[in-house]
mmJSON file of the N, C-alpha and C atoms, coordinates in Angstrom:
{"data_MODEL":{"atom_site":{
"group_PDB":["ATOM","ATOM","ATOM","ATOM","ATOM","ATOM","ATOM","ATOM","ATOM","ATOM","ATOM","ATOM","ATOM","ATOM","ATOM","ATOM","ATOM","ATOM","ATOM","ATOM","ATOM","ATOM","ATOM","ATOM","ATOM","ATOM","ATOM","ATOM","ATOM","ATOM","ATOM","ATOM","ATOM","ATOM","ATOM","ATOM","ATOM","ATOM","ATOM","ATOM","ATOM","ATOM","ATOM","ATOM","ATOM","ATOM","ATOM","ATOM","ATOM","ATOM","ATOM","ATOM","ATOM","ATOM","ATOM","ATOM","ATOM","ATOM","ATOM","ATOM","ATOM","ATOM","ATOM","ATOM","ATOM","ATOM","ATOM","ATOM","ATOM","ATOM","ATOM","ATOM","ATOM","ATOM","ATOM","ATOM","ATOM","ATOM","ATOM","ATOM","ATOM","ATOM","ATOM","ATOM","ATOM","ATOM","ATOM","ATOM","ATOM","ATOM","ATOM","ATOM","ATOM","ATOM","ATOM","ATOM","ATOM","ATOM","ATOM","ATOM","ATOM","ATOM","ATOM","ATOM","ATOM"],
"id":[1,2,3,4,5,6,7,8,9,10,11,12,13,14,15,16,17,18,19,20,21,22,23,24,25,26,27,28,29,30,31,32,33,34,35,36,37,38,39,40,41,42,43,44,45,46,47,48,49,50,51,52,53,54,55,56,57,58,59,60,61,62,63,64,65,66,67,68,69,70,71,72,73,74,75,76,77,78,79,80,81,82,83,84,85,86,87,88,89,90,91,92,93,94,95,96,97,98,99,100,101,102,103,104,105],
"type_symbol":["N","C","C","N","C","C","N","C","C","N","C","C","N","C","C","N","C","C","N","C","C","N","C","C","N","C","C","N","C","C","N","C","C","N","C","C","N","C","C","N","C","C","N","C","C","N","C","C","N","C","C","N","C","C","N","C","C","N","C","C","N","C","C","N","C","C","N","C","C","N","C","C","N","C","C","N","C","C","N","C","C","N","C","C","N","C","C","N","C","C","N","C","C","N","C","C","N","C","C","N","C","C","N","C","C"],
"label_atom_id":["N","CA","C","N","CA","C","N","CA","C","N","CA","C","N","CA","C","N","CA","C","N","CA","C","N","CA","C","N","CA","C","N","CA","C","N","CA","C","N","CA","C","N","CA","C","N","CA","C","N","CA","C","N","CA","C","N","CA","C","N","CA","C","N","CA","C","N","CA","C","N","CA","C","N","CA","C","N","CA","C","N","CA","C","N","CA","C","N","CA","C","N","CA","C","N","CA","C","N","CA","C","N","CA","C","N","CA","C","N","CA","C","N","CA","C","N","CA","C","N","CA","C"],
"label_alt_id":[null,null,null,null,null,null,null,null,null,null,null,null,null,null,null,null,null,null,null,null,null,null,null,null,null,null,null,null,null,null,null,null,null,null,null,null,null,null,null,null,null,null,null,null,null,null,null,null,null,null,null,null,null,null,null,null,null,null,null,null,null,null,null,null,null,null,null,null,null,null,null,null,null,null,null,null,null,null,null,null,null,null,null,null,null,null,null,null,null,null,null,null,null,null,null,null,null,null,null,null,null,null,null,null,null],
"label_comp_id":["UNK","UNK","UNK","UNK","UNK","UNK","UNK","UNK","UNK","UNK","UNK","UNK","UNK","UNK","UNK","UNK","UNK","UNK","UNK","UNK","UNK","UNK","UNK","UNK","UNK","UNK","UNK","UNK","UNK","UNK","UNK","UNK","UNK","UNK","UNK","UNK","UNK","UNK","UNK","UNK","UNK","UNK","UNK","UNK","UNK","UNK","UNK","UNK","UNK","UNK","UNK","UNK","UNK","UNK","UNK","UNK","UNK","UNK","UNK","UNK","UNK","UNK","UNK","UNK","UNK","UNK","UNK","UNK","UNK","UNK","UNK","UNK","UNK","UNK","UNK","UNK","UNK","UNK","UNK","UNK","UNK","UNK","UNK","UNK","UNK","UNK","UNK","UNK","UNK","UNK","UNK","UNK","UNK","UNK","UNK","UNK","UNK","UNK","UNK","UNK","UNK","UNK","UNK","UNK","UNK"],
"label_asym_id":["A","A","A","A","A","A","A","A","A","A","A","A","A","A","A","A","A","A","A","A","A","A","A","A","A","A","A","A","A","A","A","A","A","A","A","A","A","A","A","A","A","A","A","A","A","A","A","A","A","A","A","A","A","A","A","A","A","A","A","A","A","A","A","A","A","A","A","A","A","A","A","A","A","A","A","A","A","A","A","A","A","A","A","A","A","A","A","A","A","A","A","A","A","A","A","A","A","A","A","A","A","A","A","A","A"],
"label_entity_id":["1","1","1","1","1","1","1","1","1","1","1","1","1","1","1","1","1","1","1","1","1","1","1","1","1","1","1","1","1","1","1","1","1","1","1","1","1","1","1","1","1","1","1","1","1","1","1","1","1","1","1","1","1","1","1","1","1","1","1","1","1","1","1","1","1","1","1","1","1","1","1","1","1","1","1","1","1","1","1","1","1","1","1","1","1","1","1","1","1","1","1","1","1","1","1","1","1","1","1","1","1","1","1","1","1"],
"label_seq_id":[1,1,1,2,2,2,3,3,3,4,4,4,5,5,5,6,6,6,7,7,7,8,8,8,9,9,9,10,10,10,11,11,11,12,12,12,13,13,13,14,14,14,15,15,15,16,16,16,17,17,17,18,18,18,19,19,19,20,20,20,21,21,21,22,22,22,23,23,23,24,24,24,25,25,25,26,26,26,27,27,27,28,28,28,29,29,29,30,30,30,31,31,31,32,32,32,33,33,33,34,34,34,35,35,35],
"pdbx_PDB_ins_code":[null,null,null,null,null,null,null,null,null,null,null,null,null,null,null,null,null,null,null,null,null,null,null,null,null,null,null,null,null,null,null,null,null,null,null,null,null,null,null,null,null,null,null,null,null,null,null,null,null,null,null,null,null,null,null,null,null,null,null,null,null,null,null,null,null,null,null,null,null,null,null,null,null,null,null,null,null,null,null,null,null,null,null,null,null,null,null,null,null,null,null,null,null,null,null,null,null,null,null,null,null,null,null,null,null],
"Cartn_x":[113.159,113.744,112.758,112.031,111.047,110.049,109.459,108.512,109.067,110.264,110.93,111.156,111.524,111.666,110.39,109.339,108.073,107.613,107.765,107.406,108.184,109.484,110.292,109.873,109.5,109.047,107.785,106.844,105.529,105.789,106.686,106.902,107.58,108.406,109.037,107.979,107.018,105.904,105.123,104.817,104.056,104.74,106.054,106.856,106.817,106.924,106.913,105.569,104.446,103.111,102.89,103.379,103.235,104.062,105.195,106.05,105.295,104.661,103.872,102.777,102.087,100.978,101.554,102.718,103.302,103.778,104.287,104.838,103.711,102.638,101.523,101.01,100.7,100.235,101.371,102.603,103.641,103.674,103.577,103.655,102.422,101.314,100.111,100.272,100.851,101.096,102.06,103.083,104.036,103.406,102.545,101.839,100.972,100.275,99.475,100.207,101.397,102.275,102.689,103.042,103.549,102.426,101.179,100.095,99.758],
"Cartn_y":[86.861,88.12,89.239,88.978,90.037,90.266,89.164,89.362,90.281,89.874,90.643,92.15,92.264,93.63,94.463,93.838,94.525,94.852,93.811,94.067,95.18,95.238,96.31,97.617,97.761,99.006,99.464,98.548,98.847,99.326,98.675,98.987,100.363,100.745,102.077,103.104,102.869,103.761,103.986,102.813,102.869,103.723,103.482,104.249,105.76,106.095,107.488,108.129,107.38,107.934,108.074,107.103,107.167,108.343,108.522,109.747,111.043,111.113,112.325,112.537,111.439,111.484,112.018,111.525,111.825,113.319,113.778,115.115,116.187,115.86,116.906,117.259,116.282,116.617,117.416,117.025,117.684,119.186,119.442,120.859,121.641,121.052,121.731,121.884,120.897,121.0,122.168,122.228,123.284,124.65,124.813,126.065,126.392,125.365,125.686,125.985,125.374,125.65,127.058,127.585,128.938,129.881,129.678,130.542,130.487],
"Cartn_z":[95.605,95.634,95.295,94.207,93.737,94.875,95.473,96.505,97.653,98.075,99.229,98.799,97.582,97.106,97.101,96.694,96.644,98.07,98.914,100.368,100.993,100.663,101.266,100.729,99.456,98.898,99.532,99.624,100.286,101.661,102.404,103.779,103.798,102.922,102.945,102.808,101.83,101.639,102.942,103.546,104.768,105.787,105.957,106.934,106.666,105.354,104.953,105.294,104.946,105.219,106.724,107.548,109.017,109.507,108.883,109.346,109.096,107.948,107.589,108.647,108.996,109.916,111.32,111.671,112.975,112.977,111.831,111.684,111.764,111.15,111.152,112.574,113.438,114.718,115.503,115.416,116.104,115.672,114.385,113.924,114.499,114.493,115.056,116.524,117.208,118.682,118.924,118.198,118.338,118.185,117.16,116.913,118.13,118.604,119.808,121.006,121.136,122.266,122.216,121.026,120.883,121.319,120.868,121.15,122.615],
"occupancy":[1.0,1.0,1.0,1.0,1.0,1.0,1.0,1.0,1.0,1.0,1.0,1.0,1.0,1.0,1.0,1.0,1.0,1.0,1.0,1.0,1.0,1.0,1.0,1.0,1.0,1.0,1.0,1.0,1.0,1.0,1.0,1.0,1.0,1.0,1.0,1.0,1.0,1.0,1.0,1.0,1.0,1.0,1.0,1.0,1.0,1.0,1.0,1.0,1.0,1.0,1.0,1.0,1.0,1.0,1.0,1.0,1.0,1.0,1.0,1.0,1.0,1.0,1.0,1.0,1.0,1.0,1.0,1.0,1.0,1.0,1.0,1.0,1.0,1.0,1.0,1.0,1.0,1.0,1.0,1.0,1.0,1.0,1.0,1.0,1.0,1.0,1.0,1.0,1.0,1.0,1.0,1.0,1.0,1.0,1.0,1.0,1.0,1.0,1.0,1.0,1.0,1.0,1.0,1.0,1.0],
"B_iso_or_equiv":[0.0,0.0,0.0,0.0,0.0,0.0,0.0,0.0,0.0,0.0,0.0,0.0,0.0,0.0,0.0,0.0,0.0,0.0,0.0,0.0,0.0,0.0,0.0,0.0,0.0,0.0,0.0,0.0,0.0,0.0,0.0,0.0,0.0,0.0,0.0,0.0,0.0,0.0,0.0,0.0,0.0,0.0,0.0,0.0,0.0,0.0,0.0,0.0,0.0,0.0,0.0,0.0,0.0,0.0,0.0,0.0,0.0,0.0,0.0,0.0,0.0,0.0,0.0,0.0,0.0,0.0,0.0,0.0,0.0,0.0,0.0,0.0,0.0,0.0,0.0,0.0,0.0,0.0,0.0,0.0,0.0,0.0,0.0,0.0,0.0,0.0,0.0,0.0,0.0,0.0,0.0,0.0,0.0,0.0,0.0,0.0,0.0,0.0,0.0,0.0,0.0,0.0,0.0,0.0,0.0],
"pdbx_formal_charge":[null,null,null,null,null,null,null,null,null,null,null,null,null,null,null,null,null,null,null,null,null,null,null,null,null,null,null,null,null,null,null,null,null,null,null,null,null,null,null,null,null,null,null,null,null,null,null,null,null,null,null,null,null,null,null,null,null,null,null,null,null,null,null,null,null,null,null,null,null,null,null,null,null,null,null,null,null,null,null,null,null,null,null,null,null,null,null,null,null,null,null,null,null,null,null,null,null,null,null,null,null,null,null,null,null],
"auth_seq_id":[1,1,1,2,2,2,3,3,3,4,4,4,5,5,5,6,6,6,7,7,7,8,8,8,9,9,9,10,10,10,11,11,11,12,12,12,13,13,13,14,14,14,15,15,15,16,16,16,17,17,17,18,18,18,19,19,19,20,20,20,21,21,21,22,22,22,23,23,23,24,24,24,25,25,25,26,26,26,27,27,27,28,28,28,29,29,29,30,30,30,31,31,31,32,32,32,33,33,33,34,34,34,35,35,35],
"auth_comp_id":["UNK","UNK","UNK","UNK","UNK","UNK","UNK","UNK","UNK","UNK","UNK","UNK","UNK","UNK","UNK","UNK","UNK","UNK","UNK","UNK","UNK","UNK","UNK","UNK","UNK","UNK","UNK","UNK","UNK","UNK","UNK","UNK","UNK","UNK","UNK","UNK","UNK","UNK","UNK","UNK","UNK","UNK","UNK","UNK","UNK","UNK","UNK","UNK","UNK","UNK","UNK","UNK","UNK","UNK","UNK","UNK","UNK","UNK","UNK","UNK","UNK","UNK","UNK","UNK","UNK","UNK","UNK","UNK","UNK","UNK","UNK","UNK","UNK","UNK","UNK","UNK","UNK","UNK","UNK","UNK","UNK","UNK","UNK","UNK","UNK","UNK","UNK","UNK","UNK","UNK","UNK","UNK","UNK","UNK","UNK","UNK","UNK","UNK","UNK","UNK","UNK","UNK","UNK","UNK","UNK"],
"auth_asym_id":["A","A","A","A","A","A","A","A","A","A","A","A","A","A","A","A","A","A","A","A","A","A","A","A","A","A","A","A","A","A","A","A","A","A","A","A","A","A","A","A","A","A","A","A","A","A","A","A","A","A","A","A","A","A","A","A","A","A","A","A","A","A","A","A","A","A","A","A","A","A","A","A","A","A","A","A","A","A","A","A","A","A","A","A","A","A","A","A","A","A","A","A","A","A","A","A","A","A","A","A","A","A","A","A","A"],
"auth_atom_id":["N","CA","C","N","CA","C","N","CA","C","N","CA","C","N","CA","C","N","CA","C","N","CA","C","N","CA","C","N","CA","C","N","CA","C","N","CA","C","N","CA","C","N","CA","C","N","CA","C","N","CA","C","N","CA","C","N","CA","C","N","CA","C","N","CA","C","N","CA","C","N","CA","C","N","CA","C","N","CA","C","N","CA","C","N","CA","C","N","CA","C","N","CA","C","N","CA","C","N","CA","C","N","CA","C","N","CA","C","N","CA","C","N","CA","C","N","CA","C","N","CA","C"],
"pdbx_PDB_model_num":[1,1,1,1,1,1,1,1,1,1,1,1,1,1,1,1,1,1,1,1,1,1,1,1,1,1,1,1,1,1,1,1,1,1,1,1,1,1,1,1,1,1,1,1,1,1,1,1,1,1,1,1,1,1,1,1,1,1,1,1,1,1,1,1,1,1,1,1,1,1,1,1,1,1,1,1,1,1,1,1,1,1,1,1,1,1,1,1,1,1,1,1,1,1,1,1,1,1,1,1,1,1,1,1,1]
}}}
């Protein structure tokens, strides 16, 4: 149980970090599109 819990927590952090990386380019793309 503990191992699974730790893995899940690490995976959630990974997903959050990947979401941040995906959001940044999108925002910059939108700005460039507006210009």
